[in-house]
C-alpha positions in Angstrom: 12.0 133.4 -104.9 12.1 136.5 -107.1 12.3 136.6 -110.9 15.2 138.7 -112.3 16.0 139.6 -115.9 19.7 140.0 -116.6 20.5 141.5 -120.0 24.0 140.7 -121.1 26.2 137.6 -120.3 29.6 139.1 -120.3 32.1 139.4 -117.5 29.6 141.1 -115.2 26.2 139.9 -116.5 27.3 136.2 -116.6 28.7 136.3 -113.0 25.6 138.2 -111.8 23.3 135.6 -113.3 25.2 132.9 -111.5 25.1 134.7 -108.2 21.4 135.2 -108.4 20.8 131.6 -109.2 22.9 130.5 -106.3 20.8 132.5 -103.9 17.6 131.0 -105.3 16.3 133.6 -107.7 14.5 132.7 -111.0 16.9 134.2 -113.6 16.1 135.0 -117.2 19.4 135.6 -119.1 18.8 137.7 -122.2 21.3 138.1 -125.0 21.2 138.5 -128.7 22.4 134.9 -129.2 20.4 133.3 -126.4 23.4 132.4 -124.1 22.6 129.6 -121.7 24.2 129.4 -118.3 23.4 126.7 -115.8 20.2 127.4 -113.8 19.1 130.3 -116.0 16.4 130.6 -118.6 18.0 131.8 -121.8 16.1 134.5 -123.8 17.0 135.8 -127.2 16.4 139.5 -127.7 17.8 142.7 -129.1 18.1 145.2 -126.2 17.1 148.0 -128.6 13.7 146.4 -129.1 11.5 147.9 -126.3 8.7 145.4 -126.9 11.0 142.4 -126.7 12.6 143.7 -123.5 9.1 144.3 -122.0 8.0 140.8 -122.8 11.2 139.4 -121.2 10.6 141.5 -118.1 7.0 140.4 -117.6 6.6 139.3 -114.0 10.2 140.2 -113.1 11.1 142.1 -109.9 14.3 143.6 -111.4 15.8 144.2 -114.8 19.6 144.3 -114.7 21.1 146.1 -117.8 24.6 144.6 -118.0 25.2 144.7 -121.8 28.3 146.4 -123.1 28.5 147.0 -126.8 31.9 147.6 -128.5 33.1 151.2 -128.1 32.5 152.2 -131.8 28.9 151.1 -131.5 28.1 153.1 -128.3 26.4 156.0 -130.1 24.1 153.7 -132.0 23.5 151.0 -129.3 23.2 152.8 -125.9 20.4 155.4 -126.4 17.8 152.8 -127.6 18.9 150.4 -124.9 18.3 152.9 -122.2 14.9 153.7 -123.7 14.0 150.0 -123.9 14.6 149.3 -120.2 12.8 152.5 -119.2 9.8 151.3 -121.3 10.0 147.8 -119.8 10.2 149.1 -116.3 7.3 151.5 -116.8 5.1 148.8 -118.4 5.8 145.9 -116.1 6.6 147.6 -112.8 10.1 146.0 -112.6 12.9 148.0 -111.0 15.9 148.8 -113.3 19.5 148.4 -112.1 22.1 149.5 -114.7 25.7 148.4 -114.7 27.6 151.6 -115.4 31.1 153.1 -115.3 32.8 156.3 -114.2 33.2 157.7 -117.7 30.3 160.1 -117.1 32.3 162.1 -114.5 34.9 163.0 -117.1 38.5 163.9 -116.3 38.8 164.8 -112.6 41.6 165.3 -110.1 39.8 164.2 -106.9 38.4 160.8 -105.9 35.0 160.3 -107.6 32.0 160.2 -105.4 28.4 159.1 -106.2 27.0 162.6 -106.1 29.6 164.3 -108.2 28.4 166.1 -111.3 28.4 164.3 -114.6 30.8 166.5 -116.5 32.2 164.3 -119.2 33.3 166.0 -122.5 34.5 162.7 -124.2 31.8 161.2 -126.4 31.4 157.9 -124.5 31.2 159.6 -121.2 28.5 161.9 -122.5 26.5 159.0 -123.8 26.6 157.4 -120.4 25.7 160.6 -118.7 22.8 161.2 -121.0 21.6 157.7 -120.4 21.6 158.2 -116.7 19.7 161.5 -117.0 17.0 159.7 -119.0 16.7 157.0 -116.4 16.7 159.5 -113.5 14.0 161.7 -115.2 11.8 158.6 -115.6 12.4 157.8 -111.9 11.7 161.3 -110.8 8.5 161.3 -112.8 7.3 158.3 -110.9 7.4 156.0 -113.9 9.8 153.4 -112.4 12.6 152.9 -109.9 16.2 153.0 -111.2 19.7 152.7 -109.8 23.1 152.6 -111.4 26.3 150.9 -110.2 29.4 152.7 -111.5 32.7 151.0 -111.4 36.2 151.9 -112.4 38.2 149.3 -114.4 37.4 145.7 -113.3 39.7 142.7 -112.8 39.3 139.1 -111.7 39.0 135.6 -113.3 37.5 135.9 -116.8 37.9 139.6 -117.0 39.1 139.1 -120.6 41.3 140.8 -123.1 39.6 144.1 -123.1 40.2 144.8 -119.4 43.2 147.0 -118.5 44.0 144.5 -115.7 42.9 141.5 -117.7 44.6 138.7 -119.6 46.8 141.1 -121.6 48.3 142.2 -118.3 48.6 139.0 -116.4 49.5 136.5 -119.1 52.7 138.2 -120.3 53.9 138.7 -116.8 53.3 135.1 -115.8 55.1 133.9 -119.0 58.1 136.0 -118.1 57.5 138.8 -120.6 56.7 142.5 -120.4 53.1 143.6 -120.0 52.2 146.5 -122.4 49.7 149.0 -121.1 47.9 152.3 -121.9 49.2 155.3 -120.1 51.5 155.7 -117.2 51.7 152.4 -115.2 53.2 154.2 -112.1 50.1 156.1 -111.3 47.4 155.1 -108.7 44.3 153.7 -110.3 41.2 152.2 -108.6 40.5 148.6 -109.5 37.1 146.9 -108.9 37.0 143.1 -108.3 34.3 141.5 -110.4 32.6 139.6 -107.5 32.4 142.9 -105.6 30.7 144.6 -108.5 28.2 141.8 -108.6 27.5 142.0 -104.9 26.9 145.7 -105.2 24.4 145.1 -108.1 22.5 142.6 -105.9 22.6 144.9 -102.9 21.4 147.9 -105.0 18.5 145.8 -106.3 17.6 144.7 -102.7 18.0 148.2 -101.2 15.0 149.3 -99.1 16.0 152.9 -99.0 16.6 155.6 -101.6 16.4 154.8 -105.3 17.1 157.1 -108.3 20.8 157.3 -107.4 24.2 155.8 -108.2 26.4 153.4 -106.2 30.1 152.8 -106.4 31.2 149.2 -105.7 34.1 149.0 -103.2 37.4 148.9 -105.0 39.9 146.4 -103.8 42.9 148.5 -104.6 44.2 151.8 -106.1 47.7 150.4 -106.7 49.8 151.4 -109.7 50.2 148.6 -112.3 53.9 148.5 -111.6 53.3 147.6 -108.0 50.7 145.0 -109.0 53.2 143.5 -111.4 55.8 143.2 -108.6 53.2 141.5 -106.4 52.4 139.1 -109.3 56.1 138.1 -109.6 56.5 137.7 -105.9 53.5 135.4 -105.6 53.6 133.5 -108.9 57.0 134.1 -110.4 57.5 135.3 -114.0 58.3 138.9 -114.7 57.4 142.3 -113.2 58.1 144.5 -116.3 55.4 146.9 -117.3 55.8 149.4 -120.1 53.4 151.8 -121.8 52.6 151.4 -125.4 54.6 154.1 -127.4 52.1 156.9 -127.8 53.2 157.6 -131.5 52.4 154.0 -132.3 49.0 154.2 -130.6 48.2 157.4 -132.4 49.0 155.9 -135.7 47.0 152.7 -135.0 44.1 154.8 -133.9 43.8 156.3 -137.4 42.8 152.9 -138.7 41.4 150.9 -135.7 38.2 152.3 -134.2 38.6 150.4 -131.0 42.1 151.8 -130.4 40.8 155.3 -131.3 38.2 155.0 -128.6 40.7 153.7 -126.0 43.0 156.7 -126.8 40.1 159.1 -126.1 39.9 157.6 -122.6 43.7 157.9 -122.0 43.1 160.7 -119.4 42.3 157.9 -117.0 45.9 156.8 -117.1 47.7 160.1 -117.2 46.8 161.2 -113.7 45.8 159.3 -110.5 42.3 157.9 -111.1 40.5 157.2 -107.8 37.0 156.1 -106.8 35.4 156.7 -103.3 32.9 154.1 -102.3 32.4 155.2 -98.6 28.7 155.9 -99.0 28.0 152.7 -100.8 29.8 150.7 -98.1 27.9 152.5 -95.4 24.4 152.2 -96.9 24.6 148.9 -98.7 27.0 147.1 -96.4 29.2 145.8 -99.2 32.9 145.5 -98.4 35.8 145.0 -100.9 37.3 141.6 -101.1 40.8 141.9 -99.5 43.3 142.7 -102.2 45.6 139.7 -101.5 42.7 137.4 -101.8 41.5 139.0 -105.0 44.9 139.1 -106.6 45.6 135.4 -105.7 42.3 134.3 -107.3 42.9 136.4 -110.4 46.5 135.3 -110.9 45.7 131.7 -110.4 43.0 131.9 -113.0 45.5 133.1 -115.6 48.1 130.5 -114.7 
């Protein structure tokens, strides 16, 4: 049995903690409020406090950084969080596996691959890219072992309101109403199923090969949201109407709502096809995507 420290109990961190418990690991679940999940040891900490993270990581084999502060807080929250887990890994010998995203690549036209340059110009993408560079520099300096799992938008049971393919997409459709979305719903977009993200995090932590690199979880689908809505209607009934939010309305709201302003800065993800390649991860980690029909059935049923 290995000891694992999971920082963050949201859609990814909570599911990861449960998966680790199920396979017999000793799991410390660290959050600001001390969230308790069955089988875990709850820990209260502020991830920006390097000494607190170090104490929580004592004796742990892996530190999973799965926290996700609100968009407007990224500039203040993420840099010290990265430094805290670097310090904890260096002081305790624990490996560090970070739950990331594909923001750091920036606006691209081709499918994103793990070795692509981090060329983001948008602030949140630059924050994530800078964080990975700090982690990689610590790894390359022999101070600790690090890896990052980068996913596109996730979906699945308990994905929540903030997910582009979450409750605000499924619940209106199932209730016979129109789902409102950001950007063009007719474009291809890669979607990562939450259990597949978690399986990739676990596989990355167990990997006996190269560290100091990124992994892309397998994405179950790259279907347009209009196609997904039609499949939801066919399987569950309801409606298949998907409409973009009027851009003038979003621009007006962004002037007063920081969260919407940050979403609008990421609109490029939904104004062109947005695709993720996970071939290398599948080959080296052996993780395969859950079949789309199975993932959609479980997700739709959870929102019913």
